[in-house]
N, C-alpha and C positions, 0 to 999 in steps of 0.2 A: 436490509442494511441495518446495522446495529449502531446505537448511539449511547452505549453505556461506558462507564469509566473503568470497568473491569475488562482488561485485555487478554487475560489468560484464556487460551482456547479460541481466540477470535479467528474465524475462517478467513481465508485469503481475500474473499470478495466482500468482506465486511470491514467497517471502519468506524472510528469514533473521532471526536474533535481533535484529539492528540495522536491518534494512531492511523496512518494512511492505509488504504487498501493494499493488499499484497498481490503478487503475481508469480506464476511459474510457467515456463514454456511448455508447449505441447499439451495444453489442456483445452480440448475442443469445447468443453462446457463453459469455459471462461476465456474468451479470446482477448487478444491484446487490445483491440478497439474498445471493448467493454471496460478494461482496466483503465485506459486513457480517459474514458468518460467519467469513471468514478474518481480518478485523480483530479480532474477538473472541478468536480463538486467538492472534493475534500480540500483542495487548495483555497476555495472561497470561504470555507468555514473554519479552517485552522488558524490559530494565532501563534503558532510556533515561529521561532526565529529562522532565518534562512539556513543557518548552520544545522539547527535541529531538524529542519525539514529534510535536508539531504540525508542525514544519518537515519532518520526514521524510515524514509523511503527505501534505502538500501537494506535496512534490517528486515523489511517485509518481503523482499524478493527471495526467490528460491531457485535452486539448480544453477544452470548456466547463466541466467540473468544476474544472480547474486555474484557469481565469480567474475563476470564481466564488469559489474559495477565496482567491485572491490579493486580492480586494476586501476 
């Protein structure tokens, strides 16, 4: 888990105080349950506003998860 301010190239399973973990469907190495656990941790440490949280989370999703969230 990374805790730096530089978010360029941040892997989907890594996060910082202002950047949530990401997720993509069909990745056996990174199941949805693990993503939810990381999101719980991230939600306790972030100080972003509710609006910024939503936009940040959607921006870190990939594939069908991103397309669904954008609807």
